[in-house]
N, C-alpha and C positions, 0 to 999 in steps of 0.2 A: 504494500500500500504506500501511496505517496506520503511525503512529509506532512505532518499534522497541519491542517488548514490550507493546503495548497490544491486540493482536488475538490471540485464543486459539482453538484447535481446540475442537470441541464435546464432546470426551471428555477424561478424565484418568485416570491409573492411581493406585490407592490401596492401602495395606496398613496394618494396625494392629498394634502390639505391646501385648498385654493385661496386661503385667506379668510374664509367664512365657515367652511365645513369640510369634513373628510369625504372624499369621493369614493365610490365603490372599489373595493380591492379586487385584484385579479392575480391568478397564477399564470405566468407566461414564460416564454423562452428566455433563458439567461442571456443578457446582452449588456454591452457597455452603457453606462448612464449618459444621457445628454443633458448637460447642465450649463447654464450661462456662466461665463468666466467671472462675472461679478457676484455669483451666488454667495450668500452670507457665510456658508460653511467654510469656503476657501479662505476667507479673510478674518473671520471672527470666531472660528472653531465652534460653531453651533451644531454640535453632534453628540449623540450618546448611543450606546448599544448594549446588548445583552449577549450572553453566551451560555447555552445549556444543551442538553443532549436528549435524543430519542434512542431507545433500545429496542431491539427485536428479540422477543422471547422464544423459547424452544417451540411453542405452539404456533409461531408465525405472526402473532399479534405484535403491534408496536405500541410503546408507551413513552410519553414525554415526562421527564422528571422535573417536578416543581414548576410547571408551566405558569401557573397563576402567580406564584411568588416572584418569578422573574419579571413578569409583566408589571406587577405592582412596583417593583424596583425601577423598571424603565420609566414608568409614569412619574416617579419621584425625580429621576434624573432629568426628564423633560421639563418638569416644573422648575427645577433649580436653574436650568438654562433658559427658561422662558420660551421654550419651544411649544408648538401645539401638542397637547397631550393626547396620545392615541387612546381610543376607547378600548377597555380591557377585553370585552367580548369579541370585538372586531379583530383585534390583534391575535387573540387566541385562535380564532377561526382561520386567520391567515396562516398561522403556524401549522395547524392541524390539516388544512387543505394541502399545504406543501408537503408535509410528511406523508400524507395518504398517497399523494401522487408518486412519491419516491419510496414507498414501503419496500419495494424489492431491492432498493439500493442500500438499505440499512445492513451493515455487516453484523455478524453474530458477536456476542460478547466474548472478550472484553472490548471489542470495537463497538462503534456506535455511529449515530448520525449527529454531527455537531450543528447546532442551529444558531444563527447570528442575526437577530432583528437589529436594524440600524435606523436611526432617525437623524435626518440632516435638514438644516435650514437652507432653503433654496431661493429666498427673496433676492433678486438682483439689485443690490444696493451697496456700493462700497463706501457710502457715507453713513452706514448704520452701525458704527462702532459702539454707540451708546444706546442702541435700541434693538429689540429682538427681531428675529425673522418671523414674519406673519404667514409665510408659505413654507411648506415642508414636504419632504418625501420620506416615506416609511417603506422599508423593504426587508425581506427575510431571505437570507442565504442558507443553503443546506450543504454540508460538507461531510462525506464519509471519512471517518478517522479511525486509526488503529489505536492500540494501547499506547498511551503516552510514553511509557517506559517498557519497551520490548525487552523481555527477559527479566522483568522485575524492577522495582523501584530501588535505585541505589541511594545511599545516604548522600545528601547534598552538602556543599561547603558554602557558607554565607559570610560575607564581609559585614561586620557591625559598623554602621555609619552613624556616629553620634552627633553629627552637626547638621547635615543637610536633610531636608524633608522630601518625601515622595510627592506630596501635593500641597494644596493650601487648606487651611482650616475649613473654609466654606465649601470647597469642592471635593474634598477627599472621599466623601461617600457617594459622589456622582460618578457613574461609569461612563466617563468621557475620554476621548482619545488623548486630550491634552495631558492627562495624568500619566499615561503610559509614555508619552513623548518626554515628559519631564524626568521620568525615571531612567530613560534609555541611556543617556550620556553617562551618569554615574555608574550604571550597571556595566556598560561596555568598558569603561575605565577600570573598574574593579576586576573584571574578568581578565583584562590584559595585564594588570599589575600584580594581582594576587592569585590568579587561577581559580577564582570562585565561580559558583553557578549563579548566585543572586546577591543582592544587597538587602540587608535588613535595616530599614530606615528607622533611626532612633533619635530624632531631633531633640537636642538639649538633654540627651540621655533617656528620653521616654520611648520605650520599645513599642513600635507600631506594626509595620508590615513590610513585605518586599514589594517590588514593582508590580507583581501580578498575583500575589497570594497572601492570605492571612497567616499569622504565626501563632502556634500553640505550644505550650509545655505540658507534658503528660507523664504522670506517674501511675503506679498501680491503682491509686485511689482518687486521683485529682487531675483536673485540667485547669491550667492557668492561661488566661487570654485577656487581652485588652477589652474593656467594656465598649459598647458601641457609642460612637460620637461622630461628628461630621468630618473628622480628620482622616478617616480611612474607610475603605470599602466594606460594606456589610455583606460579607460573602455568604452565598447560599450553602456552599459545602460546609463552611464553618458552622452555620446554624444547624445543619443536618447532623453533623458530627456531635455537637453539643447535646442535641435532643436524644440521639441514640446513646450517648455516654451516660446521661442521667438515668435512662432505663436500665443500663448495665451496672448502675451503682456507683459511678464516678461522682465525686463532688465537683461542681463547676464553680471556679473561682474567677469571676470576671472583675479584674482590677487593673489599675495602672501599675506598671512596674518599671524599674530602671535597668540600665545596662549593668550596673553593679549587682543588682539582685539576679539578673539573668545569668551572669557568669557564675554565681554561686549555685543557682538552681540546676544548671546543666550538669552538675556533678552527680545529681540523683534523678533528674527528670529526663525523659526523652523529649525531643523537639521535632516539630513537623510543620510543613506548609500545607495549607488547604486551598483547593481551587477546583473549578470544573474540569480543566484539562487533566490534571495529574491526581485528582481526588485528594488523598492524604499521603504526603511524601515525607520520609524521614530526613532529618538534618543530622549529619554526623560530625561536622566541624564548624566552629566559628573562628573567624580571623578578626583580631582586635588589637590595634596598636602594634602591628607587626608580628604578633604571636598567634599561633594556631592552638585553639582550645578545643579538645574533644568534647562532644556531648556524650556523657557517660563513657562508654568504651569506643565510641565512634562508629558503631555498626548498626545504628538504628535502634530497634527495640520491639518487643512483643506487643506493647499496647497500641502503637501506631498500626501495626499489621492487623490486630484484632478489630480496631475501629474502622479501618479501611474496608475490611471484609464485611463487617456489619452493614456498611452502607452499600457496598457493591452487590451483595446478595439480594437486597431489595430492588436495586436498579435492574438486575438481571432476571428477576422473577423467581429467584431461588428461595426467598423468604417473604412472608406476607408483609404488605404495606399497611401498617396499622396507623399511619399518620396522614393518609390521604394525599401523598406526594405525587402519585402517578396519575397521568391522564391518558386513557386509552385513545388511540387514534382510530377513528371510524374507518371501516373497510369501504373502499370506493367501488 
C-alpha cells in the first residue's frame, strides 16, 4: 500500500456555502479544485479539517469511528475561525455517502479508510485580513491507508522543547493547518539535530503536546495528561483512551505538569502519543538539554499495548461498542 495519505479514492463529496446558505452536497469524481487566486484561504488561512477512519469488519459491513464527535469538533473549529459552520447532519451524510460509494475500497484491519473533511474560505477578497470569509467550500476526501507502523509500533524519541509553543492560546484547540505549519520548522530542526521523531512542546516548562499528537503518562494504575484548554488539540483518540482506561480501573489524573515532574515520572511511568493515524504509540526516549533520558527501560510498556488493543478491538469489530462510537455505513 502507498505511503499513508498519498492514495485517494476516485470520488469526493463537496458542498458550497454561497454567502447565505449551504447548497446541496454531491459525491462526484475527484478532480482539482478551481479557486480564485484571491480566495480568502490562500491569504488569511481560513481553513480547518478533521481526520478519522472507517473500518471494514469481517462480515463486510463498514463503520465510521466517532463520526459525530469529529463533526462537532469541526463545527467548533469553524466557529473559532468565523467560517460558515456546516450542518452536522448534512456533513455526516456527506461522509456516509462517500464511504458507501467506496465500501469495496476499504482494506481489512488493521488498515482502514482515512477520511478528511476540509472547510476553506473561498471569498475572493485580498482586503479581508480583518474580516471573515462569507463563502466557503466543504469537501471530504477518502484515502485507503495501511497500518501506520508496519511490523508494530516502535518506541519513539521526543525532543523536550521548553521554550517554544506549538500554537497560540486561542487557536491551539482548533484543527487548522496553521498549527501544523507552525510546528513543522521546529520538528524538522529537531529531527536533523537530535535524530528524534517528534517535538514535545512545553512552553515555559508546561508539558502540552507534539505537533500532531496528544501526550500521556501511564502506569499500572494511573494516566496523567494535561487537562483540556484552548492551548492544545482535544484529541478524539485521547478521549477514547481515557474512557476505556476508566472502565479498566485506571485513575485518570488530568492536571498541568512541568518538565521537571515529567523527567521524574518517566522513571516509573510509560509514555505515549495518541492520535488517529498511529492510535496509541509508545515513547521510549526523551532528549532534554543535550541528554537522552529513557522512559522506564526505553522499550515501551505493557499498559500502552493493553490500551491500544482495547481501542482497536472495538474499531475492528472484535469487541462490543458499549459507548456508541461506531456509525454503520448504509449499504448502497
